[in-house]
C-alpha positions in Angstrom: -25.3 -57.6 -55.8 -21.5 -57.9 -55.9 -21.0 -54.1 -55.4 -23.4 -54.1 -51.9 -21.0 -57.0 -50.6 -17.7 -55.1 -51.6 -19.8 -51.7 -49.8 -20.3 -53.8 -46.8 -15.8 -53.5 -46.8 -16.8 -50.0 -45.8 -19.0 -50.8 -42.9 -15.9 -53.2 -41.7 -13.4 -50.8 -42.4 -15.0 -47.8 -40.2 -16.1 -50.9 -37.7 -12.7 -51.5 -36.9 -12.1 -48.1 -35.0 -15.7 -47.8 -33.7 -18.5 -50.7 -33.9 -21.7 -49.2 -35.2 -24.4 -49.1 -32.5 -27.5 -49.8 -35.2 -27.7 -52.1 -38.2 -27.1 -50.8 -41.6 -29.1 -51.1 -44.7 -27.6 -53.9 -46.6 -30.3 -54.6 -50.0 -33.7 -53.5 -49.4 -34.5 -56.4 -47.5 -31.4 -57.1 -45.3 -29.5 -55.6 -42.5 -26.4 -56.2 -41.6 -24.8 -55.4 -38.3 -20.6 -55.7 -37.0 -20.4 -57.6 -33.6 -17.0 -57.1 -31.7 -15.1 -59.5 -30.4 -15.9 -58.1 -26.8 -19.7 -58.0 -27.4 -22.3 -60.6 -26.7 -22.6 -62.7 -29.4 -26.1 -64.2 -30.3 -24.7 -67.6 -31.6 -22.0 -68.3 -28.6 -23.5 -71.2 -28.0 -23.2 -72.5 -31.0 -19.6 -70.9 -32.4 -16.8 -70.2 -30.0 -15.1 -67.6 -32.0 -14.4 -64.9 -30.4 -13.8 -61.9 -33.1 -15.9 -59.7 -35.2 -18.6 -61.3 -37.2 -21.1 -60.2 -39.4 -25.1 -60.7 -38.6 -27.3 -60.2 -41.4 -31.2 -60.2 -40.6 -34.5 -59.0 -42.5 -34.5 -55.3 -42.7 -37.4 -53.6 -40.4 -38.8 -50.7 -42.8 -38.8 -47.3 -41.4 -42.8 -46.6 -42.2 -41.9 -42.5 -42.1 -39.0 -42.6 -44.2 -39.5 -40.8 -47.6 -39.0 -42.1 -51.0 -35.8 -40.1 -52.1 -34.5 -41.6 -48.6 -35.1 -45.3 -49.8 -33.9 -44.5 -52.8 -30.6 -43.2 -51.7 -30.1 -46.7 -49.6 -31.5 -48.7 -52.6 -28.3 -47.0 -54.3 -26.0 -48.8 -51.8 -25.3 -45.3 -49.9 -24.0 -45.3 -46.5 -27.1 -45.9 -44.4 -26.5 -44.6 -40.8 -29.8 -42.5 -41.1 -31.5 -46.0 -40.5 -33.0 -45.4 -37.4 -33.4 -48.3 -35.1 -36.9 -49.7 -35.0 -39.2 -50.3 -31.8 -39.7 -53.7 -32.5 -40.1 -56.6 -30.1 -37.0 -58.1 -31.2 -34.8 -59.0 -34.7 -36.5 -60.1 -38.0 -35.2 -63.6 -39.6 -34.8 -64.3 -43.1 -36.1 -67.1 -45.5 -34.0 -69.8 -45.6 -34.0 -69.6 -49.0 -32.9 -65.7 -49.0 -30.6 -66.7 -46.4 -28.5 -69.4 -48.6 -28.6 -66.8 -51.5 -26.8 -64.5 -49.2 -24.0 -66.7 -48.2 -23.6 -68.2 -51.6 -22.8 -64.4 -52.6 -20.1 -64.1 -49.3 -18.4 -66.7 -50.7 -18.0 -66.2 -54.4 -16.9 -62.7 -53.1 -14.2 -64.1 -50.7 -12.9 -67.0 -53.8 -9.5 -65.8 -55.0 -10.4 -67.9 -58.0 -13.7 -66.0 -58.7 -11.7 -64.1 -61.2 -14.5 -62.7 -63.6 -16.2 -60.4 -60.8 -13.0 -58.0 -61.0 -12.3 -57.7 -57.8 -8.9 -55.9 -57.2 -7.8 -57.2 -54.3 -9.9 -59.8 -52.2 -10.1 -58.8 -48.4 -10.7 -61.2 -45.8 -13.9 -60.6 -44.4 -15.0 -61.3 -40.8 -17.4 -64.6 -40.2 -21.0 -64.3 -41.4 -24.2 -65.3 -39.5 -27.8 -64.8 -41.1 -30.6 -65.3 -38.9 -33.5 -67.8 -40.5 -36.8 -68.1 -40.1 -37.0 -72.0 -39.6 -39.2 -72.3 -42.9 -37.2 -75.4 -44.4 -38.0 -78.8 -43.1 -35.0 -79.0 -41.4 -36.2 -75.6 -39.0 -32.8 -74.0 -39.4 -32.3 -70.7 -37.2 -28.9 -69.8 -38.3 -26.5 -70.1 -41.3 -22.7 -69.5 -40.9 -19.7 -68.8 -43.3 -16.4 -67.8 -41.9 -13.1 -67.8 -44.3 -10.2 -70.1 -44.0 -7.1 -68.3 -44.5 -3.0 -69.1 -44.5 -1.7 -65.9 -43.5 -3.5 -62.9 -45.7 -4.5 -65.8 -48.0 -8.5 -67.0 -48.2 -7.8 -71.0 -48.6 -11.5 -71.8 -48.0 -15.0 -71.1 -46.3 -16.2 -73.1 -42.9 -20.1 -73.3 -43.7 -22.5 -73.6 -40.0 -26.0 -74.7 -40.1 -28.0 -74.7 -36.5 -31.5 -75.8 -36.7 -34.0 -76.4 -33.8 -37.1 -78.0 -32.8 -39.3 -78.0 -29.8 -40.3 -77.7 -27.0 -41.1 -81.4 -26.1 -40.4 -83.3 -23.3 -40.2 -86.7 -25.2 -36.9 -88.0 -24.8 -37.7 -90.2 -27.7 -36.8 -87.1 -29.9 -33.3 -87.0 -28.2 -30.2 -88.0 -30.5 -28.3 -90.9 -29.6 -24.4 -90.4 -28.9 -23.2 -93.0 -31.0 -25.3 -91.7 -33.6 -24.0 -88.7 -33.7 -20.7 -90.2 -33.6 -21.0 -92.3 -36.4 -22.7 -89.3 -38.8 -19.9 -86.9 -37.9 -17.0 -89.7 -38.6 -18.9 -90.2 -42.2 -19.5 -86.5 -42.9 -16.1 -85.6 -42.6 -14.1 -88.6 -42.7 -12.7 -88.8 -39.4 -11.1 -91.6 -37.3 -11.0 -90.0 -34.4 -12.9 -87.8 -32.4 -13.3 -85.8 -29.0 -16.5 -85.6 -27.1 -17.0 -81.9 -25.0 -20.0 -81.7 -22.6 -21.0 -78.6 -21.2 -23.9 -78.4 -18.5 -25.9 -75.6 -17.0 -27.8 -75.8 -13.9 -29.8 -72.9 -12.0 -28.9 -73.0 -8.3 -31.1 -70.4 -7.3 -34.1 -72.5 -7.9 -32.7 -75.8 -7.4 -31.1 -75.2 -3.7 -33.0 -72.3 -2.7 -34.9 -72.2 0.6 -38.3 -71.1 0.1 -38.3 -68.0 2.5 -35.0 -66.4 1.2 -35.1 -67.3 -2.7 -34.2 -64.3 -4.6 -36.3 -63.6 -7.7 -36.8 -61.2 -10.1 -33.7 -60.2 -12.3 -31.3 -62.6 -9.7 -30.2 -66.0 -10.8 -27.5 -68.1 -10.0 -26.1 -70.7 -11.8 -23.2 -72.9 -13.0 -21.6 -73.6 -16.1 -20.1 -77.3 -16.5 -17.4 -78.4 -18.8 -15.8 -81.8 -19.1 -14.4 -84.4 -21.7 -15.7 -87.5 -22.8 -19.4 -87.7 -22.8 -20.5 -91.4 -22.4 -24.3 -90.6 -22.6 -26.7 -87.7 -23.7 -28.1 -85.7 -20.6 -25.5 -86.9 -18.1 -24.5 -85.7 -15.1 -21.1 -84.0 -15.2 -18.0 -86.0 -13.3 -16.5 -84.1 -10.5 -13.6 -83.9 -12.3 -15.1 -81.3 -14.5 -14.2 -77.9 -14.6 -16.9 -75.3 -13.2 -17.8 -71.4 -13.2 -20.2 -69.9 -10.8 -22.3 -67.3 -12.2 -24.0 -64.5 -10.3 -26.6 -61.9 -11.3 -28.2 -60.4 -8.3 -31.0 -57.7 -8.1 -30.5 -56.2 -4.4 -33.9 -55.4 -2.8 -35.7 -58.9 -2.4 -38.3 -58.2 0.8 -37.0 -61.7 1.8 -33.0 -60.9 1.5 -31.6 -61.2 5.1 -29.9 -57.6 4.1 -33.4 -55.9 3.1 -33.6 -53.5 5.7 -30.2 -52.2 5.4 -31.2 -51.9 1.6 -34.0 -49.8 2.8 -31.7 -47.5 4.8 -29.6 -47.1 1.4 -33.0 -46.2 0.0 -33.3 -43.8 2.0 -29.3 -42.7 1.3 -30.2 -42.2 -2.2 -33.3 -39.9 -1.8 -31.3 -37.6 0.0 -28.4 -37.8 -3.1 -31.2 -37.1 -5.2 -33.0 -34.3 -3.4 -28.9 -32.8 -3.1 -29.1 -32.8 -6.7 -32.1 -31.8 -8.1 -33.7 -29.4 -5.3 -36.6 -31.9 -5.0 -36.7 -34.9 -2.4 -39.2 -37.9 -2.8 -39.6 -38.7 0.9 -39.5 -42.5 1.6 -42.2 -44.6 3.6 -40.9 -44.0 7.4 -38.8 -47.3 8.5 -40.3 -46.1 12.1 -43.7 -45.9 13.0 -42.8 -43.0 16.0 -41.9 -39.8 13.9 -38.3 -38.8 13.9 -39.4 -35.5 15.9 -40.5 -37.8 19.0 -37.2 -40.4 17.8 -34.5 -37.7 17.9 -36.2 -35.7 20.9 -36.2 -39.3 23.2 -32.7 -39.3 21.9 -31.5 -36.1 23.5 -33.4 -37.0 26.6 -31.9 -40.1 27.1 -28.4 -38.6 26.6 -28.8 -35.8 29.1 -30.2 -38.2 31.7 -26.8 -40.5 31.1 -24.4 -37.4 30.9 -25.8 -36.7 34.4 -24.6 -40.4 35.1 -21.4 -40.1 33.7 -20.7 -37.1 35.6 -21.2 -38.9 38.9 -20.0 -42.1 37.9 -17.3 -41.4 35.4 -17.8 -44.5 33.2 -17.1 -43.6 29.7 -17.3 -46.8 28.1 -21.0 -47.2 28.9 -21.9 -44.0 27.1 -19.3 -44.8 24.4 -20.9 -48.2 23.6 -25.2 -46.8 23.4 -26.2 -49.1 20.7 -28.9 -48.0 18.2 -32.3 -49.4 18.9 -33.5 -49.1 15.4 -30.2 -51.1 13.9 -31.5 -52.4 10.8 -30.3 -55.9 10.6 -32.1 -59.5 10.7 -31.0 -61.0 14.0 -31.3 -64.3 12.1 -28.2 -63.7 10.1 -26.3 -62.0 12.9 -23.1 -64.6 12.4 -23.3 -62.8 9.0 -24.1 -59.0 9.3 -24.2 -58.4 12.6 -25.0 -55.1 14.3 -21.9 -52.8 15.5 -21.8 -51.9 19.0 -19.6 -48.5 18.4 -22.2 -46.2 16.5 -21.2 -42.9 17.8 -23.7 -40.1 17.9 -23.8 -39.3 14.5 -24.7 -42.9 13.2 -27.3 -43.1 16.1 -28.7 -40.0 14.8 -29.3 -41.6 11.9 -30.8 -44.4 12.9 -33.4 -42.2 14.5 -33.9 -39.6 11.7 -34.3 -42.8 9.0 -37.9 -42.1 9.4 -38.3 -38.1 8.0 -40.9 -37.9 6.2 -40.4 -34.4 5.1 -38.0 -31.0 5.0 -40.1 -29.6 7.9 -39.7 -32.8 10.1 -36.2 -32.6 9.3 -35.5 -28.9 10.3 -37.2 -29.6 13.1 -34.8 -32.5 14.2 -31.9 -30.4 13.7 -33.0 -27.5 15.3 -33.2 -29.5 18.4 -29.8 -31.5 18.3 -28.0 -27.9 17.3 -29.9 -26.5 20.5 -28.9 -28.9 22.8 -24.8 -28.8 21.5 -25.4 -25.1 21.8 -26.9 -25.1 25.5 -23.8 -27.7 26.3 -27.1 -30.1 27.3 -25.1 -32.8 25.6 -21.6 -33.2 25.2 -21.7 -36.6 22.5 -18.7 -38.6 21.3 -17.9 -39.1 17.6 -15.6 -41.5 15.7 -12.3 -39.6 14.9 -12.0 -38.7 11.0 -15.5 -37.7 10.2 -16.0 -34.8 8.3 -19.6 -34.0 8.4 -21.2 -30.6 8.9 -22.4 -32.1 11.7 -19.6 -33.7 13.4 -17.5 -30.3 13.2 -20.0 -28.5 15.1 -19.9 -31.6 18.1 -16.4 -30.7 18.2 -17.0 -27.2 18.5 -19.7 -27.9 21.1 -16.5 -29.1 23.4 -14.8 -25.8 23.3 -18.3 -24.0 24.5 -19.2 -22.3 21.1 -20.5 -23.5 17.9 -20.6 -21.5 14.7 -24.2 -20.3 13.4 -25.8 -22.8 10.7 -28.7 -21.8 8.6 -31.2 -24.6 8.5 -32.4 -23.8 4.8 -32.3 -24.5 1.2 -30.1 -28.1 0.9 -27.8 -27.6 3.9 -30.3 -30.0 6.4 -30.4 -32.2 3.4 -26.9 -32.6 3.4 -26.3 -32.5 6.9 -28.4 -35.8 7.1 -26.8 -37.1 4.0 -23.3 -37.1 5.4 -24.0 -38.9 8.7 -25.8 -41.6 6.6 -22.9 -41.6 4.3 -20.3 -41.9 7.4 -22.3 -44.5 9.3 -23.4 -46.8 6.2 -19.9 -46.9 5.0 -18.6 -48.3 8.6 -21.3 -51.2 7.9 -19.9 -52.2 5.0 -16.3 -51.7 6.3 -17.5 -53.5 9.0 -18.8 -56.7 7.5 -16.0 -57.1 4.6 -13.0 -56.9 7.5 -14.9 -59.0 10.0 -15.1 -61.6 7.5 -11.7 -61.4 6.3 -12.9 -60.7 2.8 -10.9 -57.4 2.3 -8.0 -55.2 4.1 -8.7 -51.6 4.9 -6.6 -50.8 1.9 -8.2 -52.4 -0.5 -11.9 -50.6 0.8 -10.1 -47.5 0.3 -11.6 -46.6 -3.2 -15.3 -47.2 -2.2 -14.9 -44.9 1.6 -13.0 -42.2 0.2 -13.8 -38.8 0.9 -11.8 -36.7 -1.6 -14.6 -37.5 -4.4 -18.0 -35.3 -4.1 -21.0 -36.8 -2.2 -22.7 -38.0 -5.0 -19.9 -40.2 -6.3 -19.8 -41.5 -2.5 -23.2 -42.4 -2.3 -22.5 -44.3 -5.9 -19.5 -46.3 -4.5 -21.5 -47.2 -1.3 -24.4 -48.7 -3.7 -21.4 -50.5 -4.9 -20.9 -51.9 -1.2 -23.9 -52.7 -0.8 -24.5 -55.0 -4.4 -21.4 -56.7 -3.0 -22.8 -57.3 0.2 -25.8 -58.7 -1.2 -23.9 -61.2 -3.4 -21.9 -62.5 -0.6 -24.9 -63.1 1.8 -27.1 -64.9 -0.7 -24.1 -66.9 -1.3 -23.5 -67.5 2.1 -27.3 -68.3 2.8 -28.2 -70.3 -0.5 -25.3 -72.2 -1.3 -23.8 -72.1 2.0 -20.1 -70.7 1.0 -17.3 -70.3 3.2 -14.5 -68.1 3.3 -12.4 -70.1 1.2 -15.2 -69.6 -1.9 -16.6 -66.0 -0.2 -13.2 -64.4 -0.7 -12.0 -64.8 -4.0 -15.2 -64.1 -5.3 -14.9 -60.4 -3.0 -12.3 -59.7 -4.8 -13.2 -60.3 -8.3 -16.4 -58.2 -7.4 -14.1 -55.8 -6.0 -11.7 -55.7 -9.0 -14.5 -54.9 -11.1 -16.4 -51.8 -9.0 -13.1 -50.5 -8.7 -12.9 -50.4 -13.2 -16.8 -50.3 -13.9 -20.3 -48.4 -12.7 -23.0 -49.9 -10.7 -24.3 -52.5 -12.8 -26.8 -54.8 -11.2 -27.0 -57.1 -13.9 -23.9 -57.8 -14.2 -22.7 -61.6 -14.6 -20.2 -61.9 -12.1 -17.9 -65.4 -12.4 -16.2 -67.7 -10.1 -14.4 -70.8 -11.4 -15.3 -73.7 -8.4 -15.0 -77.3 -8.1 -18.2 -78.8 -9.1 -18.4 -80.7 -5.6 -19.1 -77.5 -3.8 -22.7 -77.6 -4.9 -23.3 -80.6 -6.5 -26.0 -81.4 -4.1 -27.8 -78.9 -5.0 -28.2 -79.5 -9.4 -27.4 -83.7 -9.2 -30.8 -84.1 -8.4 -32.1 -81.3 -11.0 -32.8 -80.6 -14.7 -30.3 -78.8 -16.6 -31.0 -75.6 -18.2 -28.8 -76.7 -20.8 -27.0 -79.7 -21.9 -24.7 -80.2 -25.3 -22.2 -82.5 -26.2 -19.9 -81.7 -28.9 -18.1 -84.1 -31.2 -15.2 -82.3 -32.4 -12.2 -84.2 -35.1 -9.3 -82.1 -36.7 -7.2 -79.5 -35.5 -6.9 -75.8 -35.9 -8.5 -74.5 -38.9 -9.1 -78.3 -40.1 -11.0 -78.4 -36.8 -15.1 -79.5 -37.9 -17.5 -79.8 -35.1 -21.1 -81.5 -34.4 -23.1 -79.6 -31.5 -25.9 -81.4 -29.9 -28.0 -79.3 -27.7 -31.3 -79.2 -25.4 -32.6 -76.2 -23.6 -35.1 -75.0 -21.6 -35.4 -71.6 -23.5 -35.3 -71.2 -27.4 -31.4 -71.4 -28.6 -32.3 -68.4 -30.5 -34.0 -64.7 -29.9 -35.9 -64.4 -33.2 -37.6 -67.7 -32.4 -39.5 -67.5 -29.2 -42.4 -70.1 -27.8 -44.8 -69.1 -25.1 -44.3 -72.3 -23.5 -40.3 -72.1 -22.6 -38.7 -73.6 -19.4 -42.3 -75.3 -18.4 -43.0 -78.9 -17.3 -45.1 -81.4 -19.2 -48.6 -81.5 -18.4 -48.9 -85.2 -19.0 -46.6 -88.0 -18.4 -44.2 -89.1 -21.3 -43.4 -93.1 -21.1 -44.6 -93.3 -17.8 -42.5 -90.6 -16.0 -43.8 -87.4 -14.0 -43.0 -84.4 -14.7 -40.6 -83.7 -17.5 -39.0 -80.8 -18.5 -39.6 -79.2 -21.8 -36.6 -78.9 -23.9 -35.6 -77.2 -27.3 -33.5 -79.7 -29.3 -30.6 -78.0 -31.5 -28.1 -79.2 -33.6 -25.4 -77.0 -35.0 -23.5 -79.0 -37.9 -20.4 -77.5 -39.9 -18.6 -78.5 -43.3 -15.6 -77.2 -45.2 -15.0 -75.9 -48.8 -11.5 -75.9 -49.7 -10.4 -73.3 -52.9 -7.0 -74.6 -53.4 
């Protein structure tokens, strides 16, 4: 057994350079996993460490493995062959088994255990073990963390996390004074500090019914403060607060949903260009694209005649797109541009293309009109699309022959769509004074291939939806939107598109207090702490609407009680969690 613990050194040593992606077999019934300091920790709510740690859990046997393979694993051979199992989630060990493993971990860390004949005691990362709550206290985690002075191990910090619920009965909640006295007695402390934490979901609390963003989207606030006076108190306004935003674009009730649909058409073209097979989305307009383009060209011919008589060039240059897809109710947030050039207006008509043949017919009409000099459209400077080049050539009375076959028509439409949508997003961010053109250069650059340009436009749209949602739902002003924009842009200049990423913005609680002050928190906890540095010990009491650990779930999470409790109406159901720690010193 001791050899198995020493075997885990190998996992640790190799993991320091490249953390293993999957668990390893520690013993026949136990898996071990190394979690890196940058990874999301499954026990982050109860332990504030930020370095590597071990997670032990029950091994999920591979039914297809052969006996010889199992024999190798039993002998402690490196278990990279152990395949990840398809399961609903991690599996917990019994509390008695977890205590055995904690004891074993402690023994091999104790420099006084000379009879184990360990040549050199290595300081291992903290160990956390998933427990099944089978004991009377309903223990869900046991943890151990070496205490050290330099490279010498001086003791162990032990952690115990218990959980119960869910319940709406507040008589089950702890008494703050009793928690303080219990902590003082256990740790012989005379001075303790109280630190509060609360998390509120703002979308549910503050959203307008018509515009609430559901699906994977969430906007919530984390608040921390000192000097807690009572259980479940509302955080004081002097607290520190962080807004957390996860937004999945595409909600039909979003004010920029039509722009999202426009983006989906752009993505369909990009995918068709890459694979050779285009999945044509449902048209955005009732009329066919060919009819819309024909009407558009006819109108331009008439305006050209008027232009020749009156010379009113400005009127021609400011033709607005009838089908600009922006909700008029939020024109102050995202308004349609009035300077759409010929190619951009054409994109608005051709978003209704529903087949490859229809696409060819549209471009055939356009090219013929250019060849015959029937139209003299204007375009913005700087456009490098193939259609823009043809338009520029038409000014001189001759354009090159373009074969409307293969992927060429799709690429032509993709190019003018990219140009148009880039200008839409730039217009928003610059118009709202949220970014400069220089700062946006990465997102609108044409120095990368078309697929990467589309990818960056997706990032722009994700950021736009975040800004619009914060404006509509939280009534954010420029002073809050500007730093949030900078945070989003910095992230997206360094990372690929991730619609599940949590963007964080430090804010003053007063900014969103009206959304949560009369609401139930999703999480509320108090840390009672004494001592400093490695001598610090902490007792945590927490309530949460969702199970506090992923290996212990319930069917009635986050629900309201069906009946009243103590005469009150509609009480929130909470899980109650306690985390305690104690220290053992070797010297």
